[in-house]
A tleap script that builds the chain and sets N, CA, C and O, in Angstrom:
source leaprc.protein.ff14SB
mol = sequence {
  NMET ALA ALA ILE GLU THR SER ARG PRO ALA
  PRO PHE GLY ALA ILE THR THR TYR ARG ALA
  VAL ASN ALA LEU SER ASN VAL PHE ALA THR
  PHE ALA VAL TRP ASN ASP ALA ARG VAL THR
  ARG LYS ALA LEU ALA LYS LEU SER ASP ARG
  GLU LEU ASP ASP ILE GLY LEU CYS ARG GLY
  ASP ILE GLU MET LEU GLY CARG
}
set mol.1.N position { 244.097 -41.502 -187.267 }
set mol.1.CA position { 243.233 -42.204 -186.398 }
set mol.1.C position { 241.895 -42.349 -187.024 }
set mol.1.O position { 241.376 -41.501 -187.750 }
set mol.2.N position { 241.367 -43.512 -186.680 }
set mol.2.CA position { 240.132 -43.880 -187.466 }
set mol.2.C position { 238.944 -43.605 -186.478 }
set mol.2.O position { 239.297 -43.623 -185.299 }
set mol.3.N position { 237.678 -43.367 -186.688 }
set mol.3.CA position { 236.671 -43.239 -186.143 }
set mol.3.C position { 235.829 -44.172 -186.250 }
set mol.3.O position { 235.455 -44.405 -187.400 }
set mol.4.N position { 235.286 -44.960 -185.203 }
set mol.4.CA position { 234.383 -46.240 -185.380 }
set mol.4.C position { 233.006 -45.638 -184.694 }
set mol.4.O position { 232.939 -45.050 -183.615 }
set mol.5.N position { 231.877 -45.952 -185.642 }
set mol.5.CA position { 230.527 -45.795 -185.313 }
set mol.5.C position { 229.990 -47.087 -184.560 }
set mol.5.O position { 229.879 -48.235 -184.992 }
set mol.6.N position { 229.660 -46.520 -183.196 }
set mol.6.CA position { 229.413 -47.932 -182.535 }
set mol.6.C position { 227.732 -48.057 -182.204 }
set mol.6.O position { 227.142 -49.035 -181.747 }
set mol.7.N position { 227.212 -46.822 -182.565 }
set mol.7.CA position { 225.690 -46.899 -182.450 }
set mol.7.C position { 224.835 -47.853 -183.477 }
set mol.7.O position { 225.300 -47.923 -184.615 }
set mol.8.N position { 223.924 -48.418 -183.271 }
set mol.8.CA position { 223.136 -49.008 -184.317 }
set mol.8.C position { 221.508 -48.711 -184.427 }
set mol.8.O position { 220.891 -48.667 -183.364 }
set mol.9.N position { 220.904 -48.538 -185.467 }
set mol.9.CA position { 219.521 -48.524 -185.681 }
set mol.9.C position { 218.974 -49.556 -184.620 }
set mol.9.O position { 219.603 -50.556 -184.272 }
set mol.10.N position { 217.543 -49.146 -184.078 }
set mol.10.CA position { 216.829 -50.281 -183.664 }
set mol.10.C position { 216.465 -50.988 -184.594 }
set mol.10.O position { 216.519 -50.646 -185.776 }
set mol.11.N position { 216.078 -51.990 -184.205 }
set mol.11.CA position { 215.628 -53.451 -185.125 }
set mol.11.C position { 213.959 -52.958 -185.653 }
set mol.11.O position { 213.177 -52.236 -185.034 }
set mol.12.N position { 213.775 -53.576 -186.896 }
set mol.12.CA position { 212.589 -53.259 -187.243 }
set mol.12.C position { 211.289 -53.385 -186.335 }
set mol.12.O position { 211.009 -54.531 -185.983 }
set mol.13.N position { 210.367 -52.238 -185.863 }
set mol.13.CA position { 209.229 -52.630 -185.187 }
set mol.13.C position { 209.558 -52.622 -183.702 }
set mol.13.O position { 208.706 -53.024 -182.910 }
set mol.14.N position { 210.927 -52.121 -183.206 }
set mol.14.CA position { 211.330 -52.110 -181.734 }
set mol.14.C position { 210.666 -51.044 -181.117 }
set mol.14.O position { 210.215 -51.093 -179.972 }
set mol.15.N position { 210.581 -49.713 -182.153 }
set mol.15.CA position { 209.889 -48.672 -181.538 }
set mol.15.C position { 208.226 -48.894 -180.948 }
set mol.15.O position { 207.652 -48.562 -179.911 }
set mol.16.N position { 207.855 -49.554 -182.061 }
set mol.16.CA position { 206.357 -49.568 -182.007 }
set mol.16.C position { 206.007 -50.548 -181.094 }
set mol.16.O position { 204.911 -50.504 -180.536 }
set mol.17.N position { 206.856 -51.480 -180.864 }
set mol.17.CA position { 206.599 -52.704 -179.736 }
set mol.17.C position { 206.688 -51.830 -178.238 }
set mol.17.O position { 205.819 -51.884 -177.367 }
set mol.18.N position { 207.882 -51.061 -178.170 }
set mol.18.CA position { 208.077 -50.430 -176.818 }
set mol.18.C position { 206.943 -49.392 -176.526 }
set mol.18.O position { 206.663 -49.098 -175.364 }
set mol.19.N position { 206.327 -48.869 -177.542 }
set mol.19.CA position { 205.452 -48.015 -177.341 }
set mol.19.C position { 203.918 -48.650 -176.877 }
set mol.19.O position { 203.076 -48.090 -176.175 }
set mol.20.N position { 203.855 -49.920 -177.469 }
set mol.20.CA position { 202.669 -50.687 -177.267 }
set mol.20.C position { 202.787 -51.142 -175.738 }
set mol.20.O position { 201.941 -50.953 -174.865 }
set mol.21.N position { 203.963 -51.752 -175.613 }
set mol.21.CA position { 204.245 -52.218 -174.016 }
set mol.21.C position { 203.869 -51.103 -173.011 }
set mol.21.O position { 203.155 -51.196 -172.013 }
set mol.22.N position { 204.688 -49.745 -173.641 }
set mol.22.CA position { 204.566 -48.844 -172.523 }
set mol.22.C position { 202.939 -48.299 -172.346 }
set mol.22.O position { 202.713 -47.649 -171.325 }
set mol.23.N position { 202.089 -48.477 -173.057 }
set mol.23.CA position { 200.702 -48.154 -173.159 }
set mol.23.C position { 200.005 -48.953 -172.403 }
set mol.23.O position { 199.088 -48.526 -171.701 }
set mol.24.N position { 200.379 -50.330 -172.453 }
set mol.24.CA position { 199.666 -51.145 -171.919 }
set mol.24.C position { 199.804 -51.336 -170.225 }
set mol.24.O position { 198.981 -51.780 -169.424 }
set mol.25.N position { 201.348 -50.757 -169.991 }
set mol.25.CA position { 201.448 -50.788 -168.527 }
set mol.25.C position { 201.005 -49.484 -168.101 }
set mol.25.O position { 200.884 -49.458 -166.877 }
set mol.26.N position { 200.693 -48.292 -168.714 }
set mol.26.CA position { 200.030 -47.105 -168.214 }
set mol.26.C position { 198.677 -47.455 -168.077 }
set mol.26.O position { 198.027 -46.713 -167.340 }
set mol.27.N position { 198.036 -48.479 -168.646 }
set mol.27.CA position { 196.601 -48.662 -168.491 }
set mol.27.C position { 196.635 -49.547 -167.113 }
set mol.27.O position { 195.786 -49.289 -166.259 }
set mol.28.N position { 197.494 -50.478 -166.898 }
set mol.28.CA position { 197.577 -51.373 -165.773 }
set mol.28.C position { 197.679 -50.202 -164.416 }
set mol.28.O position { 196.984 -50.146 -163.401 }
set mol.29.N position { 198.717 -49.413 -164.817 }
set mol.29.CA position { 199.153 -48.473 -163.487 }
set mol.29.C position { 197.966 -47.477 -163.286 }
set mol.29.O position { 197.714 -46.993 -162.183 }
set mol.30.N position { 197.299 -47.216 -164.344 }
set mol.30.CA position { 195.968 -46.129 -164.012 }
set mol.30.C position { 194.891 -47.141 -163.410 }
set mol.30.O position { 194.369 -46.766 -162.360 }
set mol.31.N position { 194.516 -48.275 -163.885 }
set mol.31.CA position { 193.828 -49.289 -163.156 }
set mol.31.C position { 194.091 -49.396 -161.716 }
set mol.31.O position { 193.110 -49.283 -160.980 }
set mol.32.N position { 195.203 -49.589 -161.200 }
set mol.32.CA position { 195.825 -49.756 -159.947 }
set mol.32.C position { 195.343 -48.793 -159.053 }
set mol.32.O position { 194.851 -49.052 -157.954 }
set mol.33.N position { 195.528 -47.379 -159.666 }
set mol.33.CA position { 195.343 -46.289 -158.859 }
set mol.33.C position { 193.875 -46.168 -158.637 }
set mol.33.O position { 193.427 -45.777 -157.559 }
set mol.34.N position { 193.129 -46.498 -159.638 }
set mol.34.CA position { 191.646 -46.383 -159.493 }
set mol.34.C position { 190.957 -47.410 -158.486 }
set mol.34.O position { 189.934 -47.112 -157.868 }
set mol.35.N position { 191.572 -48.594 -158.375 }
set mol.35.CA position { 191.239 -49.604 -157.600 }
set mol.35.C position { 191.657 -49.054 -156.259 }
set mol.35.O position { 190.775 -48.985 -155.402 }
set mol.36.N position { 192.712 -48.708 -155.994 }
set mol.36.CA position { 192.988 -48.117 -154.445 }
set mol.36.C position { 192.188 -47.360 -154.050 }
set mol.36.O position { 191.658 -47.540 -152.954 }
set mol.37.N position { 191.876 -46.277 -154.860 }
set mol.37.CA position { 190.923 -45.225 -154.461 }
set mol.37.C position { 189.468 -45.781 -154.351 }
set mol.37.O position { 188.628 -45.297 -153.593 }
set mol.38.N position { 189.273 -46.725 -155.086 }
set mol.38.CA position { 187.683 -47.378 -154.798 }
set mol.38.C position { 187.912 -48.194 -153.391 }
set mol.38.O position { 186.993 -48.225 -152.573 }
set mol.39.N position { 188.925 -48.729 -153.178 }
set mol.39.CA position { 188.985 -49.664 -151.950 }
set mol.39.C position { 188.949 -48.527 -150.866 }
set mol.39.O position { 188.220 -48.750 -149.900 }
set mol.40.N position { 189.555 -47.480 -150.891 }
set mol.40.CA position { 189.629 -46.620 -149.626 }
set mol.40.C position { 188.356 -45.951 -149.744 }
set mol.40.O position { 187.863 -45.875 -148.618 }
set mol.41.N position { 187.643 -45.456 -150.584 }
set mol.41.CA position { 186.384 -44.791 -150.329 }
set mol.41.C position { 185.361 -46.234 -149.646 }
set mol.41.O position { 184.698 -46.238 -148.609 }
set mol.42.N position { 185.510 -47.129 -150.449 }
set mol.42.CA position { 184.470 -48.578 -149.588 }
set mol.42.C position { 184.591 -48.384 -148.467 }
set mol.42.O position { 183.546 -48.174 -147.851 }
set mol.43.N position { 186.100 -48.362 -147.575 }
set mol.43.CA position { 186.119 -48.527 -146.325 }
set mol.43.C position { 185.890 -47.425 -145.500 }
set mol.43.O position { 185.619 -47.636 -144.318 }
set mol.44.N position { 185.955 -46.253 -145.937 }
set mol.44.CA position { 185.718 -44.939 -145.382 }
set mol.44.C position { 184.128 -44.890 -145.199 }
set mol.44.O position { 183.637 -44.521 -144.132 }
set mol.45.N position { 183.420 -45.245 -146.195 }
set mol.45.CA position { 182.032 -45.278 -146.283 }
set mol.45.C position { 181.466 -46.209 -145.163 }
set mol.45.O position { 180.363 -45.895 -144.717 }
set mol.46.N position { 182.020 -47.203 -144.704 }
set mol.46.CA position { 181.458 -48.187 -143.726 }
set mol.46.C position { 181.860 -47.585 -142.235 }
set mol.46.O position { 181.454 -48.135 -141.212 }
set mol.47.N position { 182.570 -46.581 -142.215 }
set mol.47.CA position { 182.789 -45.710 -140.964 }
set mol.47.C position { 181.621 -45.048 -140.481 }
set mol.47.O position { 180.801 -44.582 -141.271 }
set mol.48.N position { 181.463 -44.960 -139.071 }
set mol.48.CA position { 180.483 -44.150 -138.761 }
set mol.48.C position { 180.682 -42.657 -138.808 }
set mol.48.O position { 181.859 -42.322 -138.947 }
set mol.49.N position { 179.872 -41.765 -138.729 }
set mol.49.CA position { 179.807 -40.307 -138.648 }
set mol.49.C position { 181.206 -39.571 -137.463 }
set mol.49.O position { 182.061 -38.709 -137.665 }
set mol.50.N position { 180.912 -40.306 -136.410 }
set mol.50.CA position { 181.837 -39.818 -135.567 }
set mol.50.C position { 182.998 -40.265 -135.829 }
set mol.50.O position { 183.901 -39.501 -135.488 }
set mol.51.N position { 183.351 -41.333 -136.366 }
set mol.51.CA position { 184.814 -42.070 -136.712 }
set mol.51.C position { 185.168 -41.010 -137.793 }
set mol.51.O position { 186.229 -40.385 -137.783 }
set mol.52.N position { 184.212 -40.863 -138.706 }
set mol.52.CA position { 184.927 -39.873 -139.830 }
set mol.52.C position { 185.291 -38.547 -139.245 }
set mol.52.O position { 186.322 -37.962 -139.577 }
set mol.53.N position { 184.352 -38.027 -138.282 }
set mol.53.CA position { 184.892 -36.593 -137.728 }
set mol.53.C position { 185.955 -36.892 -136.977 }
set mol.53.O position { 186.520 -35.856 -136.624 }
set mol.54.N position { 186.423 -37.771 -136.616 }
set mol.54.CA position { 187.564 -38.106 -135.792 }
set mol.54.C position { 188.850 -38.052 -136.646 }
set mol.54.O position { 189.942 -37.673 -136.222 }
set mol.55.N position { 188.571 -38.509 -137.994 }
set mol.55.CA position { 189.961 -38.187 -138.677 }
set mol.55.C position { 189.687 -36.885 -139.729 }
set mol.55.O position { 190.468 -36.566 -140.625 }
set mol.56.N position { 188.595 -36.302 -139.469 }
set mol.56.CA position { 188.736 -34.867 -139.969 }
set mol.56.C position { 187.890 -34.984 -141.482 }
set mol.56.O position { 188.179 -34.195 -142.381 }
set mol.57.N position { 186.877 -35.984 -141.667 }
set mol.57.CA position { 186.352 -36.182 -142.858 }
set mol.57.C position { 184.775 -36.209 -142.430 }
set mol.57.O position { 184.268 -36.525 -141.354 }
set mol.58.N position { 184.197 -35.781 -143.608 }
set mol.58.CA position { 182.585 -35.790 -143.588 }
set mol.58.C position { 182.156 -36.891 -144.712 }
set mol.58.O position { 182.976 -37.287 -145.540 }
set mol.59.N position { 180.877 -37.332 -144.679 }
set mol.59.CA position { 180.417 -37.997 -145.688 }
set mol.59.C position { 180.607 -37.388 -147.211 }
set mol.59.O position { 181.031 -38.127 -148.100 }
set mol.60.N position { 180.327 -36.224 -147.433 }
set mol.60.CA position { 180.427 -35.997 -148.585 }
set mol.60.C position { 182.007 -35.487 -149.100 }
set mol.60.O position { 182.224 -34.956 -150.189 }
set mol.61.N position { 182.872 -35.731 -148.225 }
set mol.61.CA position { 184.513 -35.709 -148.579 }
set mol.61.C position { 185.001 -37.134 -149.152 }
set mol.61.O position { 186.004 -37.375 -149.823 }
set mol.62.N position { 184.007 -37.998 -148.696 }
set mol.62.CA position { 184.572 -39.393 -149.243 }
set mol.62.C position { 184.774 -39.513 -150.798 }
set mol.62.O position { 185.847 -39.904 -151.256 }
set mol.63.N position { 183.641 -39.143 -151.647 }
set mol.63.CA position { 183.559 -39.141 -153.012 }
set mol.63.C position { 184.560 -38.377 -153.617 }
set mol.63.O position { 184.855 -38.682 -154.773 }
set mol.64.N position { 185.204 -37.355 -153.028 }
set mol.64.CA position { 186.204 -36.654 -153.569 }
set mol.64.C position { 187.694 -37.042 -153.518 }
set mol.64.O position { 188.621 -36.432 -154.052 }
set mol.65.N position { 187.759 -38.150 -152.792 }
set mol.65.CA position { 188.928 -38.867 -152.528 }
set mol.65.C position { 189.619 -39.662 -153.729 }
set mol.65.O position { 188.972 -40.600 -154.194 }
set mol.66.N position { 190.678 -39.420 -154.193 }
set mol.66.CA position { 190.902 -40.244 -155.419 }
set mol.66.C position { 190.736 -39.754 -156.595 }
set mol.66.O position { 190.921 -40.554 -157.512 }
set mol.67.N position { 190.395 -38.507 -156.924 }
set mol.67.CA position { 189.819 -37.804 -158.011 }
set mol.67.C position { 190.669 -36.724 -158.472 }
set mol.67.O position { 190.312 -36.015 -159.413 }
savepdb mol mol.pdb
quit
């Protein structure tokens, strides 16, 4: 009975290309998370103290969100 090798090595530069694309997608994901937190903080900053109290927050809590 003969054994056949079915795995092949990755083409030249494939690993480097994969790592570069992965790093770039991580940068975009990090930016998206940062932007979502920024938009949330901006919306909460527009609320009055009474509205913030209704949802259980105070002005000092706003800057701590998303960090």
